[in-house]
Backbone bond lengths (Angstrom), bond angles and torsions (degrees), N, CA, C in turn:
res aa  C-N    CA-C-N  psi(-1)  N-CA   C-N-CA  omega(-1)  CA-C   N-CA-C  phi
1 M - - - 1.440 - - 1.570 107.85 -
2 I 1.324 117.89 134.02 1.417 120.37 177.62 1.518 109.02 -79.01
3 K 1.285 113.23 158.80 1.524 121.09 178.42 1.570 108.27 -60.98
4 I 1.348 114.49 130.73 1.486 118.92 179.99 1.505 108.16 -89.74
5 S 1.322 113.62 134.26 1.473 116.80 174.82 1.464 112.47 -67.41
6 P 1.325 120.95 138.37 1.448 126.57 177.04 1.513 111.17 -79.64
7 F 1.309 114.55 -6.67 1.502 118.66 177.45 1.525 111.48 -101.27
8 L 1.329 111.90 145.33 1.484 120.40 -177.51 1.616 105.07 -100.87
9 F 1.310 115.82 93.32 1.411 118.86 -178.37 1.584 111.37 -81.62
10 G 1.304 116.25 113.45 1.462 120.48 177.61 1.560 117.41 82.21
11 Y 1.360 116.88 4.26 1.400 118.03 -174.26 1.530 117.60 -107.00
12 S 1.312 115.15 11.65 1.473 120.73 -172.09 1.519 111.27 -58.01
13 N 1.354 118.56 -40.07 1.517 118.01 -177.25 1.516 109.11 -70.17
14 Y 1.337 119.66 -40.89 1.484 123.41 -177.75 1.588 108.81 -65.54
15 F 1.341 111.54 -41.81 1.517 119.05 -177.42 1.534 108.79 -63.46
16 N 1.293 114.72 -47.33 1.530 120.48 -176.94 1.508 108.53 -67.29
17 F 1.401 116.23 -36.62 1.432 115.98 -179.71 1.543 112.88 -64.52
18 L 1.282 119.75 -42.04 1.487 123.20 178.81 1.543 108.32 -69.55
19 K 1.330 117.80 -38.84 1.420 120.04 -173.97 1.512 110.40 -69.25
20 N 1.362 115.62 -34.72 1.487 118.74 179.86 1.568 108.29 -71.36
21 L 1.320 117.89 -36.61 1.416 119.30 -177.66 1.514 108.08 -67.27
22 L 1.332 119.07 -38.53 1.431 122.59 -177.81 1.520 108.20 -67.25
23 H 1.375 114.64 -45.58 1.522 119.72 -178.18 1.498 113.17 -58.59
24 K 1.394 112.90 -35.18 1.509 116.51 178.95 1.522 113.44 -92.39
25 N 1.309 116.99 9.56 1.443 123.83 179.55 1.532 111.00 59.66
26 L 1.352 116.29 40.00 1.458 122.63 -179.63 1.503 110.68 -120.13
27 L 1.307 115.78 13.30 1.462 119.93 -179.70 1.571 111.03 -72.82
28 P 1.260 120.22 116.73 1.516 122.63 177.10 1.533 110.38 -52.02
29 Q 1.301 115.26 143.59 1.504 116.35 179.82 1.529 113.35 -71.49
30 S 1.275 116.23 -27.13 1.480 118.72 -177.57 1.552 108.93 -124.24
31 I 1.304 120.04 114.32 1.464 124.31 177.38 1.502 114.38 -123.23
32 I 1.290 114.67 133.60 1.460 119.21 168.12 1.566 111.57 -104.24
33 I 1.355 111.83 121.27 1.432 115.55 -177.99 1.614 103.81 -105.48
34 N 1.344 113.11 111.81 1.496 121.66 -169.45 1.499 109.15 -110.76
35 G 1.302 114.44 135.73 1.464 120.63 176.78 1.466 109.35 -179.19
36 E 1.422 113.91 164.95 1.451 116.52 -178.83 1.455 117.25 -66.15
37 E 1.296 118.88 153.27 1.492 122.06 -175.20 1.512 107.72 -61.44
38 G 1.411 111.28 133.43 1.516 118.12 175.30 1.452 112.08 87.48
39 I 1.364 117.36 9.39 1.488 119.84 -178.62 1.518 113.26 -84.01
40 G 1.360 117.00 -11.23 1.419 123.48 168.11 1.634 107.27 107.81
41 K 1.222 116.78 23.26 1.507 117.80 -176.90 1.529 109.91 -66.16
42 K 1.329 119.59 -43.55 1.460 121.79 179.17 1.494 113.84 -63.54
43 T 1.317 114.45 -39.92 1.508 117.72 178.70 1.450 110.96 -66.80
44 F 1.334 115.70 -35.49 1.482 121.09 -178.41 1.544 110.13 -68.20
45 L 1.324 118.62 -45.74 1.430 120.75 -178.60 1.559 109.99 -71.32
46 C 1.302 118.60 -37.58 1.432 121.45 179.08 1.597 109.25 -63.77
47 K 1.281 116.35 -42.70 1.454 119.81 178.98 1.543 106.72 -65.52
48 F 1.227 122.38 -38.51 1.422 124.99 178.80 1.482 112.36 -61.08
49 L 1.347 118.84 -47.86 1.335 128.39 -178.66 1.576 110.94 -65.64
50 I 1.358 118.75 -45.40 1.397 123.07 179.31 1.515 110.07 -67.51
51 D 1.343 120.41 -39.22 1.397 125.80 174.12 1.627 111.39 -57.16
52 Y 1.262 112.59 -44.97 1.516 115.40 174.36 1.520 113.83 -66.01
53 E 1.260 119.94 -40.32 1.420 122.41 -178.28 1.594 111.08 -66.61
54 L 1.375 113.77 -40.18 1.408 116.68 177.71 1.544 112.20 -69.33
55 S 1.343 119.32 -39.26 1.367 122.41 -179.57 1.572 113.58 -67.86
56 E 1.311 115.05 -40.68 1.497 122.07 -178.22 1.503 107.21 -65.34
57 N 1.341 118.07 -35.57 1.507 120.52 -173.61 1.509 111.91 -101.83
58 K 1.392 111.61 10.38 1.480 123.32 175.62 1.570 107.90 51.96
59 L 1.264 119.93 50.66 1.467 122.84 -177.72 1.540 107.04 -102.91
60 I 1.304 114.81 155.87 1.515 121.26 177.10 1.570 104.22 -96.53
61 N 1.340 113.34 134.09 1.466 117.45 -175.98 1.546 104.64 -72.11
62 D 1.403 114.28 125.91 1.466 123.72 175.51 1.423 110.11 -100.41
63 P 1.420 118.56 109.25 1.423 122.25 -179.93 1.536 113.15 -56.95
64 N 1.321 119.80 -21.71 1.461 121.32 -174.32 1.569 109.76 -94.08
65 F 1.309 116.92 -0.80 1.524 116.43 179.43 1.532 109.82 -97.73
66 D 1.263 117.37 140.42 1.524 123.37 -178.48 1.589 106.50 -86.58
67 Y 1.288 118.81 85.43 1.467 120.29 -179.44 1.579 108.22 -71.66
68 Y 1.330 115.59 -32.02 1.439 117.80 -178.24 1.638 113.21 -65.16
69 D 1.315 114.20 -39.20 1.477 120.01 178.20 1.560 108.09 -62.56
70 K 1.363 116.02 -43.45 1.450 119.94 178.61 1.521 109.95 -64.26
71 L 1.317 116.70 -39.43 1.478 119.50 -179.67 1.527 111.86 -65.78
72 F 1.394 119.09 -46.78 1.399 122.15 -179.33 1.440 115.83 -67.99
73 N 1.343 116.73 -21.09 1.466 119.69 179.03 1.478 110.43 -101.82
74 N 1.461 117.67 21.10 1.351 120.13 172.01 1.527 118.31 51.94
75 K 1.360 112.74 47.57 1.409 122.56 -179.66 1.569 116.21 -92.83
76 Y 1.361 111.80 -14.20 1.446 122.48 174.70 1.488 111.22 -88.81
77 P 1.282 118.53 113.11 1.495 121.41 -175.31 1.430 118.27 -54.66
78 N 1.259 116.96 -27.99 1.542 123.35 -172.45 1.555 108.32 -106.02
79 I 1.309 117.03 11.53 1.530 118.42 177.07 1.518 107.44 -136.31
80 K 1.317 110.48 128.62 1.555 117.36 178.76 1.505 106.23 -118.68
81 V 1.372 117.11 128.48 1.441 122.98 178.22 1.522 106.28 -115.25
82 I 1.287 115.37 131.03 1.481 126.98 177.46 1.549 111.77 -116.85
83 R 1.314 117.54 121.65 1.454 119.40 175.56 1.508 110.16 -127.36
84 A 1.320 112.35 163.38 1.519 118.20 -176.32 1.485 108.59 -70.26
85 I 1.319 118.50 144.00 1.427 127.62 168.81 1.391 109.65 -110.67
86 D 1.303 122.38 123.94 1.462 122.99 -176.37 1.488 109.66 52.01
87 N 1.353 119.30 44.48 1.456 125.15 175.53 1.481 115.98 62.36
88 S 1.423 111.75 27.55 1.492 115.80 -177.48 1.512 108.10 -152.14
89 I 1.413 112.86 144.28 1.514 121.94 171.98 1.453 105.97 -113.16
90 S 1.381 115.51 113.14 1.424 124.40 -173.88 1.527 112.50 -82.86
91 I 1.296 115.57 166.81 1.410 124.67 176.18 1.539 111.12 -65.05
92 N 1.342 114.61 -30.20 1.515 118.80 -179.37 1.567 110.26 -65.82
93 E 1.301 113.08 -34.36 1.546 117.38 179.95 1.516 108.78 -72.05
94 I 1.332 119.01 -32.56 1.467 121.48 177.91 1.494 110.81 -72.80
95 R 1.430 114.93 -37.48 1.461 117.03 177.36 1.419 113.26 -65.85
96 E 1.398 118.29 -37.73 1.453 121.63 173.01 1.632 110.77 -60.13
97 L 1.347 112.59 -34.58 1.415 117.87 177.52 1.515 112.85 -64.03
98 N 1.313 114.48 -37.40 1.479 117.17 -179.97 1.560 110.57 -70.76
99 T 1.286 115.10 -31.41 1.429 119.38 175.71 1.603 112.29 -67.07
100 Y 1.329 110.32 -45.86 1.464 120.96 174.86 1.590 110.70 -54.09
101 C 1.372 112.17 -44.00 1.526 117.09 -178.79 1.530 111.48 -66.21
102 S 1.320 115.96 -31.05 1.427 122.42 -178.07 1.543 114.85 -71.45
103 Q 1.283 115.80 -15.10 1.445 123.66 -175.46 1.475 107.87 -89.54
104 K 1.390 116.62 149.26 1.405 119.84 177.28 1.594 110.78 -70.50
105 S 1.279 116.74 149.87 1.507 119.69 173.08 1.489 113.58 -72.41
106 L 1.312 115.51 159.81 1.572 116.47 176.70 1.480 105.90 -75.90
107 N 1.326 118.71 134.28 1.388 124.71 177.95 1.457 117.20 59.39
108 G 1.327 115.79 19.60 1.523 117.68 177.64 1.562 114.78 68.23
109 K 1.419 114.04 16.88 1.473 121.79 -179.74 1.525 108.61 -80.90
110 K 1.290 112.47 166.84 1.472 122.06 173.73 1.521 111.22 -63.37
111 K 1.409 113.58 148.34 1.506 118.41 177.33 1.554 106.02 -115.82
112 F 1.295 111.37 143.77 1.507 121.69 176.12 1.421 114.94 -122.07
113 I 1.294 120.16 141.17 1.487 125.96 174.54 1.497 107.06 -126.17
114 L 1.345 112.34 127.39 1.499 121.46 -179.14 1.518 107.55 -116.00
115 I 1.326 116.76 115.51 1.427 121.76 178.83 1.522 107.27 -111.53
116 N 1.279 113.71 115.99 1.538 120.30 -174.42 1.551 107.66 -89.68
117 N 1.424 115.88 128.04 1.488 120.20 175.67 1.466 109.96 59.58
118 I 1.327 119.56 72.45 1.450 123.47 173.52 1.457 117.45 -63.44
119 E 1.340 116.26 -18.73 1.496 121.13 174.95 1.502 110.77 -63.59
120 N 1.357 118.05 -10.64 1.415 120.31 -179.95 1.587 116.01 -95.49
121 L 1.379 112.59 7.35 1.384 120.31 179.96 1.505 108.27 -70.83
122 T 1.303 119.49 134.76 1.465 119.43 170.02 1.518 107.62 -74.11
123 I 1.383 112.09 166.81 1.476 118.97 -174.24 1.545 108.99 -59.73
124 A 1.341 115.87 -44.19 1.470 120.71 177.14 1.486 113.43 -61.47
125 A 1.348 118.55 -40.83 1.423 122.37 179.21 1.504 110.91 -67.28
126 M 1.427 114.37 -38.53 1.423 117.70 -179.31 1.543 114.08 -63.78
127 N 1.344 112.87 -38.59 1.515 119.02 175.48 1.484 115.42 -63.31
128 S 1.358 111.98 -39.02 1.480 119.08 177.02 1.434 112.14 -67.49
129 L 1.398 117.68 -40.60 1.456 122.15 175.82 1.528 111.24 -60.66
130 L 1.358 117.44 -40.26 1.443 121.58 -179.95 1.570 114.75 -52.75
131 K 1.336 109.90 -39.14 1.516 117.25 -178.64 1.558 110.00 -64.90
132 L 1.427 111.42 -41.25 1.490 115.64 177.62 1.499 112.67 -64.70
133 L 1.390 117.11 -41.99 1.419 121.24 -178.30 1.487 110.52 -66.03
134 E 1.267 118.51 -28.68 1.452 123.79 -176.69 1.581 112.40 -66.92
135 N 1.324 111.97 -32.46 1.462 119.66 179.79 1.525 112.95 -148.16
136 P 1.307 114.58 68.78 1.487 118.01 -179.43 1.552 114.01 -66.33
137 P 1.314 116.61 140.78 1.457 119.04 -177.94 1.539 110.37 -62.75
138 V 1.358 112.50 152.48 1.461 117.74 179.72 1.573 110.65 -56.81
139 D 1.321 114.60 146.79 1.416 124.63 -178.02 1.520 114.31 46.23
140 T 1.357 114.90 34.54 1.494 119.03 171.53 1.630 106.82 -120.58
141 Y 1.307 116.64 130.02 1.487 122.37 -175.91 1.490 108.16 -119.04
142 L 1.449 109.66 128.14 1.441 115.26 175.12 1.473 109.58 -101.04
143 L 1.308 119.46 128.70 1.405 124.55 176.17 1.502 112.49 -118.33
144 L 1.327 114.42 108.34 1.428 123.06 -169.96 1.516 111.26 -104.25
145 L 1.375 113.71 124.07 1.537 114.98 -177.87 1.540 106.87 -100.05
146 K 1.264 114.60 134.99 1.470 120.72 -177.49 1.503 111.65 -134.36
147 N 1.459 116.09 130.50 1.403 118.46 175.20 1.538 107.74 -81.45
148 S 1.350 117.62 131.27 1.428 123.93 -174.80 1.520 113.97 -62.33
149 E 1.296 117.77 -19.54 1.446 120.85 -175.89 1.576 109.64 -73.46
150 Y 1.229 118.18 -17.06 1.597 125.07 -170.20 1.573 105.69 -111.57
151 D 1.356 113.84 146.65 1.388 122.61 169.34 1.515 110.18 -91.23
152 V 1.366 116.82 153.93 1.463 120.04 175.75 1.515 105.82 -138.27
153 N 1.277 114.74 167.28 1.459 122.76 -176.01 1.572 111.58 -52.83
154 H 1.418 111.34 125.14 1.411 115.21 -176.30 1.563 114.60 -61.65
155 T 1.245 118.09 -30.01 1.439 118.46 176.92 1.523 112.65 -67.20
156 I 1.311 117.54 -37.18 1.472 120.83 173.79 1.566 107.35 -60.21
157 L 1.287 120.25 -43.46 1.441 123.04 178.30 1.470 112.61 -59.03
158 S 1.347 113.95 -44.60 1.501 117.61 -177.94 1.455 116.21 -68.10
159 R 1.336 114.74 -17.08 1.449 116.29 -177.70 1.554 115.44 -95.35
160 C 1.400 112.55 -2.91 1.410 117.76 -175.01 1.568 112.17 -118.72
161 F 1.382 115.00 153.46 1.414 119.15 172.14 1.543 102.91 -79.56
162 K 1.367 116.20 140.75 1.445 117.71 -174.70 1.517 111.73 -112.74
163 L 1.327 116.76 127.57 1.458 125.33 176.06 1.504 109.98 -113.09
164 N 1.283 120.78 107.58 1.442 125.32 179.14 1.491 112.03 -92.83
165 I 1.266 114.58 121.27 1.547 122.17 -176.99 1.521 103.58 -89.86
166 R 1.361 114.68 124.76 1.526 119.08 178.31 1.530 105.77 -147.37
167 F 1.381 112.54 136.95 1.421 120.35 174.94 1.494 108.33 -129.72
168 N 1.352 117.63 144.29 1.427 121.66 174.31 1.472 110.94 -71.08
169 N 1.316 119.25 173.32 1.534 121.70 -178.50 1.522 110.99 -66.10
170 N 1.297 120.90 -37.59 1.431 122.25 176.97 1.424 114.37 -62.71
171 K 1.334 117.20 -37.61 1.439 123.60 -175.65 1.591 105.91 -76.71
172 K 1.312 117.20 -38.50 1.501 120.42 175.94 1.495 109.21 -59.57
173 K 1.339 116.11 -45.68 1.504 119.77 -177.68 1.520 112.91 -61.88
174 E 1.395 115.55 -39.82 1.443 123.16 175.22 1.505 110.53 -61.25
175 I 1.377 114.09 -48.79 1.479 112.99 -179.20 1.486 114.66 -66.83
176 F 1.276 118.62 -31.72 1.478 123.78 177.82 1.648 108.50 -67.72
177 E 1.214 118.02 -43.52 1.463 121.19 178.32 1.504 109.62 -62.60
178 N 1.359 117.49 -43.80 1.497 122.11 175.85 1.601 110.84 -58.71
179 L 1.349 114.70 -41.03 1.515 118.24 -179.93 1.474 111.36 -69.73
180 L 1.336 113.78 -40.25 1.583 116.53 172.39 1.460 114.98 -49.70
181 N 1.369 111.52 -46.53 1.459 118.22 178.91 1.538 114.03 -65.61
182 F 1.326 113.30 -42.72 1.521 117.65 -176.83 1.543 108.72 -64.58
183 Y 1.387 114.63 -42.75 1.492 114.10 -175.64 1.521 110.14 -89.04
184 K 1.354 116.73 4.83 1.513 119.60 178.87 1.473 115.26 51.60
185 I 1.357 113.52 52.90 1.539 118.57 -179.97 1.518 107.79 -131.08
186 S 1.347 116.18 33.33 1.450 118.53 177.65 1.511 112.92 -66.87
187 D 1.329 121.69 -5.66 1.434 124.48 -177.25 1.559 112.47 -90.15
188 F 1.406 117.11 5.43 1.420 118.31 -177.55 1.606 110.96 -72.06
189 K 1.266 117.36 126.18 1.458 122.15 -172.17 1.439 116.46 -107.14
190 N 1.377 116.98 -23.06 1.411 122.72 -171.55 1.535 112.78 -83.28
191 S 1.324 118.18 50.06 1.500 119.36 -168.63 1.503 113.57 -67.15
192 N 1.330 116.93 -14.73 1.497 120.65 -176.71 1.544 111.89 -65.84
193 V 1.384 119.38 -20.34 1.378 124.02 179.31 1.578 110.99 -81.82
194 L 1.331 118.07 -8.49 1.477 120.13 -178.33 1.494 107.45 -99.72
195 N 1.237 114.34 145.76 1.550 122.06 178.81 1.545 105.45 -86.65
196 E 1.315 116.15 122.45 1.463 120.30 178.71 1.533 115.82 -55.17
197 S 1.418 111.39 -31.30 1.469 114.38 179.77 1.500 115.85 -84.65
198 D 1.355 117.76 0.20 1.487 122.04 174.81 1.547 109.42 -65.07
199 S 1.303 115.28 150.19 1.479 121.62 177.22 1.561 106.11 -66.87
200 P 1.324 114.80 157.75 1.475 119.30 175.45 1.495 114.25 -53.24
201 G 1.342 118.83 -45.19 1.416 123.94 -175.92 1.554 112.96 -67.65
202 L 1.368 112.33 -33.50 1.503 115.40 177.89 1.518 110.35 -67.73
203 K 1.336 115.55 -41.24 1.496 122.63 -179.77 1.565 108.03 -59.21
204 I 1.272 115.02 -46.14 1.455 122.25 -178.38 1.491 108.91 -63.78
205 R 1.327 119.81 -40.46 1.460 124.82 -179.50 1.520 108.59 -60.57
206 K 1.330 112.88 -46.96 1.425 121.71 -176.58 1.551 111.34 -62.10
207 I 1.309 115.98 -47.51 1.469 124.43 -178.60 1.464 110.65 -58.96
208 L 1.459 116.71 -52.37 1.414 119.12 179.27 1.454 114.04 -59.39
209 Y 1.355 118.45 -38.16 1.449 123.50 177.32 1.529 110.14 -59.96
210 L 1.274 116.56 -51.54 1.489 124.95 -179.31 1.530 110.61 -57.94
211 K 1.315 119.47 -46.57 1.451 124.89 -175.47 1.627 108.30 -73.34
212 E 1.344 114.72 -38.18 1.438 115.16 178.55 1.600 114.94 -65.48
213 N 1.291 113.34 -28.73 1.484 122.84 179.68 1.537 111.76 -96.58
214 K 1.316 117.91 -0.99 1.506 123.24 177.95 1.459 108.58 62.51
215 I 1.283 120.80 36.64 1.480 123.42 179.24 1.581 111.62 -120.05
216 D 1.383 114.47 19.81 1.417 121.36 -178.08 1.568 118.33 -65.08
217 N 1.318 109.78 -13.61 1.514 114.53 177.19 1.560 111.94 -104.85
218 Y 1.365 119.38 1.05 1.425 120.88 177.52 1.461 113.59 -67.33
219 D 1.320 119.14 158.01 1.475 121.96 170.00 1.538 110.16 -84.43
220 L 1.335 117.01 171.51 1.413 118.00 -169.45 1.572 115.03 -59.21
221 M 1.387 111.53 -41.98 1.519 113.54 -177.63 1.533 112.71 -62.08
222 K 1.311 114.71 -35.34 1.481 119.21 -178.93 1.513 108.34 -72.63
223 I 1.359 116.40 -37.76 1.483 118.19 178.66 1.517 113.53 -67.45
224 I 1.406 117.18 -39.04 1.408 120.27 176.84 1.504 112.28 -62.77
225 T 1.423 116.12 -50.76 1.457 118.14 174.21 1.572 115.15 -56.09
226 F 1.262 115.97 -37.86 1.475 114.90 178.24 1.441 112.61 -66.16
227 C 1.348 116.50 -39.68 1.480 120.07 179.64 1.476 111.75 -63.43
228 L 1.343 117.08 -45.79 1.492 119.09 178.34 1.463 115.22 -59.74
229 N 1.447 113.37 -43.02 1.429 118.04 179.21 1.575 112.41 -70.01
230 D 1.303 114.62 -29.43 1.494 118.96 176.76 1.575 107.44 -68.78
231 Y 1.326 113.81 -40.00 1.513 117.88 178.77 1.611 109.47 -62.06
232 K 1.300 113.46 -41.57 1.520 120.74 176.75 1.527 110.23 -50.96
233 K 1.367 113.34 -46.08 1.429 119.89 -176.99 1.549 115.12 -71.51
234 N 1.314 113.53 -47.28 1.435 121.80 -166.46 1.516 115.46 -104.33
235 K 1.390 116.35 -14.74 1.473 118.38 -175.26 1.504 117.73 49.34
236 N 1.390 112.79 40.61 1.395 121.53 176.26 1.473 114.02 -95.67
237 F 1.344 120.15 106.92 1.474 123.87 -171.72 1.505 114.97 -57.40
238 L 1.352 110.42 -31.33 1.522 116.50 -179.93 1.556 111.49 -62.28
239 I 1.345 112.53 -38.31 1.451 120.38 177.75 1.497 110.61 -64.67
240 L 1.321 115.34 -40.07 1.498 121.17 -178.14 1.607 108.26 -67.48
241 K 1.287 115.12 -38.02 1.459 118.70 176.60 1.495 111.14 -67.23
242 L 1.267 119.44 -38.57 1.480 119.51 173.13 1.526 112.38 -59.15
243 A 1.333 113.94 -41.82 1.502 119.04 -177.99 1.577 104.99 -61.40
244 G 1.326 118.95 -42.86 1.465 121.04 -179.95 1.494 112.95 -62.03
245 S 1.355 115.33 -39.49 1.450 116.68 177.78 1.522 115.53 -70.60
246 F 1.345 115.42 -40.62 1.470 118.78 171.45 1.585 112.91 -56.25
247 A 1.411 111.87 -42.36 1.443 119.17 -177.00 1.583 110.66 -61.47
248 K 1.367 110.93 -44.55 1.467 113.95 178.72 1.517 113.40 -57.89
249 H 1.305 117.45 -39.61 1.400 123.21 -178.41 1.640 107.26 -67.44
250 Y 1.297 111.81 -41.99 1.521 118.13 178.07 1.500 112.15 -56.61
251 F 1.343 119.24 -48.52 1.370 123.98 -178.95 1.594 112.04 -62.14
252 Y 1.268 114.86 -43.09 1.483 119.12 -178.05 1.476 112.67 -69.71
253 L 1.345 114.25 -33.26 1.546 117.81 178.60 1.545 108.83 -69.94
254 N 1.341 115.88 -40.59 1.497 119.77 -175.80 1.516 112.38 -79.87
255 Y 1.286 119.88 -15.26 1.511 121.75 178.41 1.483 110.85 -129.27
256 R 1.396 112.86 38.31 1.446 116.49 -178.31 1.538 115.48 -67.41
257 D 1.362 113.13 -14.24 1.455 118.49 175.35 1.564 112.78 -88.35
258 N 1.310 113.61 -10.60 1.447 116.88 -177.52 1.635 108.01 -142.68
259 Y 1.296 114.88 79.80 1.474 118.09 -174.61 1.540 115.18 -64.81
260 I 1.404 113.68 -23.31 1.414 117.35 177.76 1.524 110.93 -67.82
261 R 1.272 112.21 -39.68 1.519 118.40 179.72 1.466 108.34 -68.05
262 A 1.399 116.27 -43.14 1.451 123.26 -178.47 1.599 108.66 -60.09
263 D 1.358 117.50 -41.14 1.387 121.36 179.94 1.565 112.57 -63.31
264 K 1.395 110.36 -43.66 1.501 113.64 -179.71 1.557 115.23 -64.84
265 I 1.337 113.17 -40.52 1.490 119.16 179.28 1.509 108.08 -66.71
266 Y 1.354 120.75 -45.88 1.403 123.39 -179.67 1.482 110.82 -63.27
267 I 1.289 120.97 -42.87 1.442 127.01 -178.81 1.596 107.17 -58.07
268 F 1.402 113.92 -47.51 1.482 118.61 -177.03 1.590 106.17 -65.03
269 F 1.306 117.57 -43.91 1.491 118.25 177.86 1.481 112.27 -58.94
270 K 1.370 115.15 -47.05 1.357 119.34 -173.37 1.632 110.95 -65.20
271 K 1.318 116.53 -30.59 1.482 120.96 173.73 1.521 106.62 -59.08
272 L 1.384 115.65 -56.44 1.449 117.83 -179.80 1.582 111.15 -55.13
273 F 1.307 112.68 -45.98 1.519 118.47 -179.20 1.561 110.50 -56.11
274 Q 1.276 117.80 -46.20 1.461 121.83 -177.84 1.455 112.35 -67.35
275 N 1.351 117.95 -41.89 1.419 122.76 171.90 1.480 117.20 -55.94
276 S 1.410 113.09 -39.29 1.432 116.98 178.84 1.504 112.00 -65.70
277 I 1.351 116.73 -30.55 1.474 123.66 175.04 1.560 111.28 -70.25
278 L 1.324 109.55 -51.39 1.514 120.64 -176.29 1.507 113.63 -57.42
279 F 1.379 113.19 -44.08 1.515 117.68 -174.54 1.454 110.16 -109.59
280 N 1.263 119.41 5.00 1.493 122.36 177.04 1.451 113.50 52.25
281 T 1.356 113.52 45.61 1.487 120.63 -176.97 1.523 113.51 -90.13
282 D 1.291 114.29 170.61 1.537 117.74 178.59 1.550 110.22 -69.39
283 I 1.316 114.26 134.80 1.520 114.95 -172.97 1.537 110.81 -100.46
284 S 1.384 114.76 18.41 1.564 116.50 178.01 1.520 107.52 -58.35
285 Y 1.342 118.20 -36.11 1.476 123.18 -176.45 1.479 108.48 -62.05
286 L 1.355 117.37 -35.40 1.504 121.85 -178.56 1.497 106.80 -63.70
287 I 1.237 118.93 -46.64 1.459 122.05 -176.51 1.540 111.36 -63.02
288 T 1.365 119.06 -37.18 1.397 121.74 173.56 1.557 117.12 -64.50
289 K 1.361 111.23 -45.73 1.522 118.44 178.82 1.509 110.46 -58.59
290 I 1.298 117.47 -46.79 1.503 120.76 -168.69 1.593 105.93 -66.43
291 K 1.248 120.01 -24.20 1.495 121.65 -175.67 1.498 109.08 -85.12
292 I 1.346 119.67 -7.23 1.463 122.69 178.33 1.526 112.70 -69.36
């Protein structure tokens, strides 16, 4: 996991909106925060939860303390964070969540549950979560993060307040420049391998991966092949997702004069790509197909 910025670039309106609802006791108990991958949803929600924790306990924010590490390792008794393991959120994790909800909060304070990437819920986990959403415990708030590229169960959507995160191109550019400065990677020159429509966070993730592996000067085909081979060795699903994103950009660049064909080829590749994740199959075939 890359280092998370302690700054909320571009999110002040969304942050104040949730904070005011919470302050007025109007915050819905189940909220879906929907937005494109890498737009900063997780950072936004983590910052919101840490801010609440500090204010409730009347603590001074220490810039040298890693609040995010404490949050992700579930060290705050009134906050529970659930993330995908091997690209999946299992029913066991939701069952543990039900147990957590049945326990009294510390000092009678509000309890928060953050589920990252609800599109990764298994069917069994989804059904179990539905029961919790149907009747959430008093003073317990479920914050569900969803990548807009994926669909989720319509019943889950219907039981939650929806907050859609959207930024115009100028705001995205501003956020991206701020992130470049924060991560100290303003020297990146190979911008043609980045998709201009990608979110600021996804661009940063790609650049950091390329620089870490010393492939920041490679062309797209070499980058995609490297990512896929890296996934074969390490079975890190985040790397496989990066490969898919680079591949999408590759197809659209090579068929920019025929977007219908680009779409068809990418959809075909994406199906192979998703099956390799779903069935944990060998991805050598993917490497072969992308070179066609």
